[in-house]
C-alpha positions as CSV (number, residue, x, y, z in Angstrom):
1,X,-11.9,16.6,5.2
2,X,-8.5,17.5,6.6
3,X,-6.5,14.8,8.4
4,X,-3.5,15.5,10.6
5,X,-0.4,13.3,10.5
6,X,2.4,13.5,13.1
7,X,5.7,12.5,11.6
8,X,6.7,10.1,14.4
9,X,3.4,9.0,15.8
10,X,1.2,6.3,14.3
11,X,-2.4,5.7,15.1
12,X,-3.3,2.1,15.9
13,X,-6.8,0.8,15.2
14,X,-8.4,-1.6,17.7
15,X,-8.8,-5.1,16.3
16,X,-12.4,-6.1,15.9
17,X,-12.9,-9.9,15.8
18,X,-15.3,-11.1,13.2
19,X,-15.9,-14.4,11.4
20,X,-15.2,-12.8,8.1
21,X,-14.7,-9.4,6.5
22,X,-16.2,-7.6,3.6
23,X,-12.8,-7.7,2.0
24,X,-12.5,-11.5,2.4
25,X,-16.0,-11.8,0.8
26,X,-14.6,-9.9,-2.2
27,X,-11.5,-12.2,-2.3
28,X,-13.8,-15.2,-2.4
29,X,-15.7,-13.8,-5.3
30,X,-12.3,-13.2,-7.0
31,X,-13.3,-9.9,-8.5
32,X,-11.1,-7.0,-9.3
33,X,-11.1,-4.5,-6.4
34,X,-10.8,-0.8,-7.0
35,X,-10.6,1.9,-4.4
36,X,-10.1,5.7,-4.7
37,X,-9.7,8.3,-2.0
38,X,-9.0,12.0,-2.2
39,X,-8.0,13.5,1.1
40,X,-6.4,16.7,2.5
41,X,-3.7,16.0,5.0
42,X,-1.9,18.4,7.3
43,X,1.7,17.3,6.7
44,X,4.7,18.5,4.8
45,X,4.9,17.1,1.3
46,X,8.5,15.7,1.7
47,X,7.6,13.8,4.9
48,X,4.5,12.2,3.4
49,X,6.3,11.4,0.1
50,X,9.3,9.8,1.7
51,X,7.2,7.8,4.2
52,X,5.5,6.2,1.2
53,X,8.9,5.5,-0.4
54,X,10.3,4.1,2.8
55,X,9.6,0.5,1.8
56,X,12.4,-1.0,4.0
57,X,10.4,0.2,7.1
58,X,6.9,-1.0,5.9
59,X,7.3,-4.1,8.2
60,X,7.3,-1.8,11.2
61,X,4.2,0.2,10.5
62,X,1.9,-1.4,7.8
63,X,-0.6,-4.0,8.9
64,X,0.1,-7.5,7.6
65,X,3.5,-6.6,6.1
66,X,6.0,-8.9,7.9
67,X,9.0,-8.3,5.7
68,X,10.0,-5.6,3.3
69,X,13.2,-4.8,1.5
70,X,14.4,-2.6,-1.4
71,X,16.3,-4.9,-3.8
72,X,17.3,-2.6,-6.6
73,X,17.5,1.2,-6.8
74,X,18.0,3.7,-9.7
75,X,16.9,7.3,-10.4
76,X,13.1,7.6,-10.0
77,X,12.4,3.9,-9.5
78,X,13.3,0.8,-7.4
79,X,12.3,-2.8,-6.9
80,X,11.2,-4.2,-3.6
81,X,10.3,-7.6,-2.1
82,X,7.4,-7.6,0.4
83,X,5.8,-10.3,2.5
84,X,2.3,-10.1,3.8
85,X,0.9,-12.5,6.3
86,X,-2.2,-13.2,8.4
87,X,-3.8,-16.3,9.9
88,X,-4.9,-17.5,6.4
89,X,-1.7,-17.0,4.4
90,X,1.9,-15.9,4.1
91,X,3.0,-14.6,0.7
92,X,6.0,-12.8,-0.8
93,X,5.7,-10.7,-3.9
94,X,7.8,-8.3,-5.9
95,X,6.9,-4.7,-6.6
96,X,8.2,-2.1,-9.0
97,X,8.0,1.5,-7.6
98,X,8.3,4.5,-9.9
99,X,8.2,8.1,-8.6
100,X,8.6,11.7,-9.5
101,X,9.4,13.9,-6.6
102,X,7.4,15.5,-5.1
103,X,4.1,14.6,-6.9
104,X,3.7,11.0,-8.0
105,X,4.3,7.5,-6.8
106,X,3.2,4.4,-8.8
107,X,3.5,0.8,-7.5
108,X,2.8,-2.3,-9.5
109,X,3.0,-6.1,-9.1
110,X,1.9,-8.6,-11.7
111,X,1.4,-12.3,-12.0
112,X,2.5,-13.2,-8.5
113,X,1.1,-16.3,-6.7
114,X,-1.1,-13.9,-4.7
115,X,-2.1,-11.2,-7.2
116,X,-3.0,-11.2,-10.9
117,X,-2.2,-7.5,-10.5
118,X,-1.7,-4.9,-7.8
119,X,-1.5,-1.3,-8.8
120,X,-1.3,1.6,-6.4
121,X,-1.0,5.3,-7.3
122,X,-0.4,8.4,-5.1
123,X,-0.9,11.9,-6.6
124,X,0.3,14.5,-4.1
125,X,-0.4,18.3,-4.5
126,X,0.9,21.0,-2.3
127,X,-1.7,23.4,-0.9
128,X,-1.5,26.2,1.5
129,X,-0.7,24.6,4.9
130,X,-1.6,21.1,3.8
131,X,-1.3,18.6,1.0
132,X,-4.0,17.0,-1.2
133,X,-3.5,13.3,-1.8
134,X,-5.4,11.4,-4.5
135,X,-5.0,7.7,-3.7
136,X,-5.9,4.8,-6.0
137,X,-5.5,1.0,-5.6
138,X,-6.6,-1.7,-8.0
139,X,-6.0,-5.4,-7.4
140,X,-7.2,-8.9,-8.2
141,X,-6.3,-11.9,-6.2
142,X,-5.0,-14.7,-8.4
143,X,-6.9,-17.5,-6.7
144,X,-8.6,-18.0,-3.3
145,X,-7.0,-21.5,-3.4
146,X,-3.5,-20.0,-3.6
147,X,-4.2,-17.7,-0.7
148,X,-5.0,-20.5,1.7
149,X,-2.3,-22.9,0.7
């Protein structure tokens, strides 16, 4: 499957109202959630790579992220504070972002009030006229009680 990305245009999904979601069911069961996706994307590697690293702007284009700021920067790593919010909760947490241009980005957060752990990895490979992205996320919510307080 090849997906196209326009550098300055974002697709917005329609909001579907439900009583609950499958993801919320998983939160309530307090299990570790793991998701992997390998996809080919028509996009230049540097545009894709730096969009992921553009944490200061997450609040403008990622759902539920209401605040985002890089707090410390060095070669091939930085720290960031993020806030996520919906009708059930509003939480801030810290992330450590490590990267090797132009192929790898790894993000982690541990022992926050929201997550026991949150690990995200992006492996990006240049192909002819597109990039291949191998995406991985692994997280466990610390407590359903913590989310709703």
